[in-house]
ZADO-1210 file (C-alpha; in nm, 4 decimals, padded with zeros to 6 digits):
<atoms>
<atom x="17.2106" y="17.2857" z="13.5519" code="UNK" pos="1"/>
<atom x="17.5888" y="17.2747" z="13.4181" code="UNK" pos="2"/>
<atom x="17.7345" y="17.2473" z="13.7251" code="UNK" pos="3"/>
<atom x="17.4736" y="16.9836" z="13.8714" code="UNK" pos="4"/>
<atom x="17.5567" y="16.7831" z="13.5861" code="UNK" pos="5"/>
<atom x="17.9194" y="16.7960" z="13.6619" code="UNK" pos="6"/>
<atom x="17.8445" y="16.7117" z="13.9927" code="UNK" pos="7"/>
<atom x="17.6886" y="16.3764" z="13.8708" code="UNK" pos="8"/>
<atom x="17.9529" y="16.3332" z="13.6410" code="UNK" pos="9"/>
<atom x="18.2227" y="16.3296" z="13.9389" code="UNK" pos="10"/>
<atom x="18.0014" y="16.1080" z="14.1335" code="UNK" pos="11"/>
<atom x="17.9449" y="15.8804" z="13.8883" code="UNK" pos="12"/>
<atom x="18.3944" y="15.8787" z="13.8151" code="UNK" pos="13"/>
<atom x="18.4512" y="15.8551" z="14.1801" code="UNK" pos="14"/>
<atom x="18.1933" y="15.5260" z="14.1789" code="UNK" pos="15"/>
<atom x="18.3563" y="15.3621" z="13.8720" code="UNK" pos="16"/>
<atom x="18.7037" y="15.4080" z="14.0362" code="UNK" pos="17"/>
<atom x="18.5980" y="15.2395" z="14.3601" code="UNK" pos="18"/>
<atom x="18.4119" y="14.9488" z="14.1878" code="UNK" pos="19"/>
<atom x="18.6643" y="14.9160" z="13.9493" code="UNK" pos="20"/>
<atom x="18.9914" y="15.0355" z="14.1665" code="UNK" pos="21"/>
<atom x="19.2900" y="14.8596" z="13.8694" code="UNK" pos="22"/>
<atom x="19.3120" y="15.0557" z="13.5327" code="UNK" pos="23"/>
<atom x="19.0691" y="14.8913" z="13.2712" code="UNK" pos="24"/>
<atom x="18.9918" y="14.9417" z="12.8983" code="UNK" pos="25"/>
<atom x="18.6203" y="14.9782" z="13.0861" code="UNK" pos="26"/>
<atom x="18.7487" y="15.3096" z="13.3235" code="UNK" pos="27"/>
<atom x="18.8855" y="15.4401" z="13.0768" code="UNK" pos="28"/>
<atom x="18.5857" y="15.4314" z="12.8313" code="UNK" pos="29"/>
<atom x="18.3312" y="15.4744" z="13.0763" code="UNK" pos="30"/>
<atom x="18.5355" y="15.8203" z="13.1610" code="UNK" pos="31"/>
<atom x="18.5400" y="15.9048" z="12.7765" code="UNK" pos="32"/>
<atom x="18.1554" y="15.8516" z="12.7440" code="UNK" pos="33"/>
<atom x="18.0628" y="16.0458" z="13.0645" code="UNK" pos="34"/>
<atom x="18.2367" y="16.3647" z="12.9482" code="UNK" pos="35"/>
<atom x="18.0948" y="16.3141" z="12.5844" code="UNK" pos="36"/>
<atom x="17.7483" y="16.2559" z="12.7282" code="UNK" pos="37"/>
<atom x="17.8077" y="16.6137" z="12.9425" code="UNK" pos="38"/>
<atom x="17.9071" y="16.7786" z="12.6434" code="UNK" pos="39"/>
<atom x="17.5942" y="16.6901" z="12.4920" code="UNK" pos="40"/>
<atom x="17.3612" y="16.7555" z="12.7529" code="UNK" pos="41"/>
<atom x="17.5424" y="17.1237" z="12.8208" code="UNK" pos="42"/>
<atom x="17.4870" y="17.1709" z="12.4493" code="UNK" pos="43"/>
<atom x="17.1259" y="17.1306" z="12.4559" code="UNK" pos="44"/>
<atom x="17.0492" y="17.2594" z="12.7544" code="UNK" pos="45"/>
<atom x="17.2182" y="17.5992" z="12.6749" code="UNK" pos="46"/>
<atom x="16.9585" y="17.6086" z="12.3871" code="UNK" pos="47"/>
<atom x="16.7009" y="17.5338" z="12.5933" code="UNK" pos="48"/>
<atom x="16.5735" y="17.3240" z="12.3996" code="UNK" pos="49"/>
<atom x="16.4810" y="16.9446" z="12.4403" code="UNK" pos="50"/>
<atom x="16.7827" y="16.7402" z="12.2820" code="UNK" pos="51"/>
<atom x="16.5886" y="16.5740" z="11.9705" code="UNK" pos="52"/>
<atom x="16.7716" y="16.2368" z="11.9944" code="UNK" pos="53"/>
<atom x="17.0370" y="16.0768" z="12.2166" code="UNK" pos="54"/>
<atom x="17.3191" y="15.8355" z="12.1273" code="UNK" pos="55"/>
<atom x="17.3522" y="15.5121" z="12.3391" code="UNK" pos="56"/>
<atom x="17.7247" y="15.3106" z="12.2949" code="UNK" pos="57"/>
<atom x="17.7136" y="14.9847" z="12.3405" code="UNK" pos="58"/>
<atom x="18.0471" y="14.7681" z="12.5035" code="UNK" pos="59"/>
<atom x="18.1677" y="14.5069" z="12.7593" code="UNK" pos="60"/>
<atom x="18.1862" y="14.5894" z="13.1130" code="UNK" pos="61"/>
<atom x="18.4899" y="14.4475" z="13.1015" code="UNK" pos="62"/>
<atom x="18.8141" y="14.3428" z="12.8968" code="UNK" pos="63"/>
<atom x="18.8033" y="13.9665" z="12.9537" code="UNK" pos="64"/>
<atom x="19.1869" y="13.9277" z="12.8310" code="UNK" pos="65"/>
<atom x="19.2478" y="14.1642" z="13.0941" code="UNK" pos="66"/>
<atom x="19.4841" y="13.9421" z="13.3884" code="UNK" pos="67"/>
<atom x="19.3729" y="14.2046" z="13.6374" code="UNK" pos="68"/>
<atom x="18.9734" y="14.0871" z="13.6755" code="UNK" pos="69"/>
<atom x="18.8882" y="13.8890" z="13.9483" code="UNK" pos="70"/>
<atom x="18.6657" y="13.6065" z="13.9377" code="UNK" pos="71"/>
<atom x="18.6263" y="13.2568" z="14.0616" code="UNK" pos="72"/>
<atom x="18.8976" y="13.0304" z="13.9768" code="UNK" pos="73"/>
<atom x="18.9580" y="12.8494" z="13.6441" code="UNK" pos="74"/>
<atom x="18.7964" y="12.4600" z="13.6320" code="UNK" pos="75"/>
<atom x="19.1299" y="12.2743" z="13.5304" code="UNK" pos="76"/>
<atom x="18.9027" y="12.0400" z="13.2754" code="UNK" pos="77"/>
<atom x="19.1879" y="11.7964" z="13.2778" code="UNK" pos="78"/>
<atom x="19.1148" y="11.6756" z="13.6448" code="UNK" pos="79"/>
<atom x="18.7781" y="11.5692" z="13.6042" code="UNK" pos="80"/>
<atom x="18.6765" y="11.2551" z="13.6330" code="UNK" pos="81"/>
<atom x="18.6003" y="11.0250" z="13.2745" code="UNK" pos="82"/>
<atom x="18.2177" y="10.9317" z="13.3237" code="UNK" pos="83"/>
<atom x="18.2728" y="10.5715" z="13.3968" code="UNK" pos="84"/>
<atom x="18.4837" y="10.6397" z="13.6719" code="UNK" pos="85"/>
<atom x="18.2411" y="10.9218" z="13.8170" code="UNK" pos="86"/>
<atom x="17.9527" y="10.7565" z="13.7899" code="UNK" pos="87"/>
<atom x="18.1280" y="10.4258" z="13.9769" code="UNK" pos="88"/>
<atom x="18.2465" y="10.6878" z="14.2563" code="UNK" pos="89"/>
<atom x="17.9105" y="10.8372" z="14.3031" code="UNK" pos="90"/>
<atom x="17.7147" y="10.5341" z="14.2618" code="UNK" pos="91"/>
<atom x="17.9112" y="10.4054" z="14.5365" code="UNK" pos="92"/>
<atom x="17.8710" y="10.6596" z="14.7740" code="UNK" pos="93"/>
<atom x="17.5064" y="10.6713" z="14.7508" code="UNK" pos="94"/>
<atom x="17.4124" y="10.3473" z="14.7897" code="UNK" pos="95"/>
<atom x="17.7218" y="10.3517" z="15.1592" code="UNK" pos="96"/>
<atom x="17.4692" y="10.6514" z="15.2337" code="UNK" pos="97"/>
<atom x="17.1536" y="10.4821" z="15.1718" code="UNK" pos="98"/>
<atom x="17.2852" y="10.1970" z="15.3717" code="UNK" pos="99"/>
<atom x="17.4055" y="10.3788" z="15.6830" code="UNK" pos="100"/>
<atom x="17.0813" y="10.6047" z="15.6935" code="UNK" pos="101"/>
<atom x="16.8571" y="10.2687" z="15.7082" code="UNK" pos="102"/>
<atom x="17.0478" y="10.1591" z="15.9716" code="UNK" pos="103"/>
<atom x="17.0787" y="10.5073" z="16.1400" code="UNK" pos="104"/>
<atom x="16.7069" y="10.5243" z="16.1355" code="UNK" pos="105"/>
<atom x="16.6253" y="10.2055" z="16.3254" code="UNK" pos="106"/>
<atom x="16.8451" y="10.3132" z="16.5823" code="UNK" pos="107"/>
<atom x="16.6625" y="10.6492" z="16.6669" code="UNK" pos="108"/>
<atom x="16.2958" y="10.6907" z="16.6394" code="UNK" pos="109"/>
<atom x="16.1903" y="11.0412" z="16.4034" code="UNK" pos="110"/>
<atom x="15.8319" y="11.0847" z="16.2835" code="UNK" pos="111"/>
<atom x="15.8400" y="11.1059" z="15.9284" code="UNK" pos="112"/>
<atom x="16.2085" y="10.9600" z="15.9016" code="UNK" pos="113"/>
<atom x="16.1959" y="10.7579" z="15.5417" code="UNK" pos="114"/>
<atom x="16.4726" y="10.6873" z="15.2888" code="UNK" pos="115"/>
<atom x="16.4124" y="10.7050" z="14.9003" code="UNK" pos="116"/>
<atom x="16.6188" y="10.6448" z="14.6021" code="UNK" pos="117"/>
<atom x="16.5244" y="10.6715" z="14.2344" code="UNK" pos="118"/>
<atom x="16.6466" y="10.8092" z="13.9398" code="UNK" pos="119"/>
<atom x="16.9237" y="10.8524" z="14.0584" code="UNK" pos="120"/>
<atom x="16.8169" y="11.0936" z="14.3646" code="UNK" pos="121"/>
<atom x="16.8537" y="10.9861" z="14.7196" code="UNK" pos="122"/>
<atom x="16.6035" y="11.1356" z="14.9652" code="UNK" pos="123"/>
<atom x="16.6251" y="11.1519" z="15.3095" code="UNK" pos="124"/>
<atom x="16.2849" y="11.3197" z="15.4851" code="UNK" pos="125"/>
<atom x="16.3197" y="11.3577" z="15.8389" code="UNK" pos="126"/>
<atom x="15.9548" y="11.5232" z="15.9397" code="UNK" pos="127"/>
<atom x="15.9219" y="11.8383" z="16.0456" code="UNK" pos="128"/>
<atom x="16.3186" y="11.8687" z="16.0372" code="UNK" pos="129"/>
<atom x="16.3580" y="11.9052" z="15.6960" code="UNK" pos="130"/>
<atom x="16.4755" y="11.7097" z="15.3708" code="UNK" pos="131"/>
<atom x="16.8092" y="11.6010" z="15.2662" code="UNK" pos="132"/>
<atom x="16.8256" y="11.5410" z="14.8470" code="UNK" pos="133"/>
<atom x="17.1390" y="11.4005" z="14.7131" code="UNK" pos="134"/>
<atom x="17.1837" y="11.3188" z="14.3700" code="UNK" pos="135"/>
<atom x="17.4388" y="11.2790" z="14.0552" code="UNK" pos="136"/>
<atom x="17.5547" y="11.6015" z="13.8294" code="UNK" pos="137"/>
<atom x="17.6994" y="11.4305" z="13.5340" code="UNK" pos="138"/>
<atom x="17.8159" y="11.6584" z="13.3115" code="UNK" pos="139"/>
<atom x="17.9283" y="11.8868" z="13.6355" code="UNK" pos="140"/>
<atom x="18.1034" y="11.5262" z="13.7535" code="UNK" pos="141"/>
<atom x="17.9649" y="11.6524" z="14.0878" code="UNK" pos="142"/>
<atom x="17.7184" y="11.5374" z="14.3516" code="UNK" pos="143"/>
<atom x="17.4628" y="11.8028" z="14.5092" code="UNK" pos="144"/>
<atom x="17.3434" y="11.7957" z="14.7976" code="UNK" pos="145"/>
<atom x="17.0274" y="11.9800" z="14.9652" code="UNK" pos="146"/>
<atom x="17.0410" y="11.9999" z="15.2970" code="UNK" pos="147"/>
<atom x="16.7777" y="12.1495" z="15.5626" code="UNK" pos="148"/>
<atom x="17.0487" y="12.2990" z="15.7392" code="UNK" pos="149"/>
<atom x="17.3046" y="12.4275" z="15.5367" code="UNK" pos="150"/>
<atom x="17.1315" y="12.4824" z="15.1493" code="UNK" pos="151"/>
<atom x="17.2558" y="12.3401" z="14.8494" code="UNK" pos="152"/>
<atom x="17.6011" y="12.2889" z="14.8183" code="UNK" pos="153"/>
<atom x="17.8213" y="12.1043" z="14.5126" code="UNK" pos="154"/>
<atom x="18.1099" y="11.8693" z="14.5778" code="UNK" pos="155"/>
<atom x="18.3221" y="11.7291" z="14.3629" code="UNK" pos="156"/>
<atom x="18.5624" y="11.4430" z="14.3844" code="UNK" pos="157"/>
<atom x="18.9249" y="11.5479" z="14.5252" code="UNK" pos="158"/>
<atom x="19.1611" y="11.2503" z="14.3996" code="UNK" pos="159"/>
<atom x="19.4382" y="11.3563" z="14.6735" code="UNK" pos="160"/>
<atom x="19.1504" y="11.3262" z="14.9446" code="UNK" pos="161"/>
<atom x="18.9509" y="11.0491" z="14.8455" code="UNK" pos="162"/>
<atom x="18.6419" y="11.2790" z="14.9695" code="UNK" pos="163"/>
<atom x="18.3372" y="11.4675" z="14.7672" code="UNK" pos="164"/>
<atom x="18.4797" y="11.8154" z="14.9073" code="UNK" pos="165"/>
<atom x="18.3016" y="12.1402" z="14.8585" code="UNK" pos="166"/>
<atom x="18.5256" y="12.3686" z="14.6647" code="UNK" pos="167"/>
<atom x="18.4241" y="12.7017" z="14.8482" code="UNK" pos="168"/>
<atom x="18.4477" y="12.5655" z="15.1899" code="UNK" pos="169"/>
<atom x="18.6663" y="12.2552" z="15.1462" code="UNK" pos="170"/>
<atom x="18.4437" y="12.0762" z="15.3535" code="UNK" pos="171"/>
<atom x="18.4178" y="11.6907" z="15.3324" code="UNK" pos="172"/>
<atom x="18.0156" y="11.5579" z="15.2372" code="UNK" pos="173"/>
<atom x="18.0713" y="11.2591" z="15.4694" code="UNK" pos="174"/>
<atom x="18.2118" y="11.5113" z="15.7483" code="UNK" pos="175"/>
<atom x="17.9169" y="11.8070" z="15.6323" code="UNK" pos="176"/>
<atom x="17.6530" y="11.5400" z="15.6678" code="UNK" pos="177"/>
<atom x="17.7405" y="11.3541" z="16.0211" code="UNK" pos="178"/>
<atom x="17.7878" y="11.6850" z="16.1497" code="UNK" pos="179"/>
<atom x="17.4197" y="11.8163" z="16.0528" code="UNK" pos="180"/>
<atom x="17.2726" y="11.4980" z="16.1687" code="UNK" pos="181"/>
<atom x="17.4479" y="11.4729" z="16.4991" code="UNK" pos="182"/>
<atom x="17.2950" y="11.8042" z="16.5880" code="UNK" pos="183"/>
<atom x="16.9692" y="11.7683" z="16.3943" code="UNK" pos="184"/>
<atom x="16.9145" y="11.4186" z="16.6188" code="UNK" pos="185"/>
<atom x="17.1208" y="11.4680" z="16.9143" code="UNK" pos="186"/>
<atom x="17.3107" y="11.1296" z="16.8617" code="UNK" pos="187"/>
<atom x="17.6353" y="11.0951" z="16.6517" code="UNK" pos="188"/>
<atom x="17.6188" y="10.9047" z="16.3089" code="UNK" pos="189"/>
<atom x="17.9239" y="10.7646" z="16.1658" code="UNK" pos="190"/>
<atom x="17.9717" y="10.7556" z="15.7843" code="UNK" pos="191"/>
<atom x="18.2996" y="10.7214" z="15.6624" code="UNK" pos="192"/>
</atoms>
């Protein structure tokens, strides 16, 4: 049993090294807990009696102050739009899109094509092709898009590009809509 436990401890240690390749307080702490646990189990297994109690430790998985942890890029909150500027840009974008979708809907024949705007949410129903939903997220200063083609996306205003941009892919909101709707209908649409 002791050799099986040592093998398990080595495997777990190797797994932890693989998951956390850089030295961190988590790896050091977890290794000492593994050694302590194996000693406790070895002591109880040699006496042929079940352990009467177990000790559990609670510690953070990662040292959040460490510079070697990976994660999403930090948001520079100074670059966020002021609320009134956000509303102005978002409302302008949504209303422009609503007008262009209405014009586009007149030029293509699709069963179930319907546009609705209410409660700061623009909904574009495309019958069997799906539904687009675009809405404002004021606390985040974002426009959220739900697309039947690409799924959900969150767009931030990019001052340098003067456009709504999805930070993960650097995709421009208007370009995404033009491309997807062109694919769905086989007719190009110009939104910019």
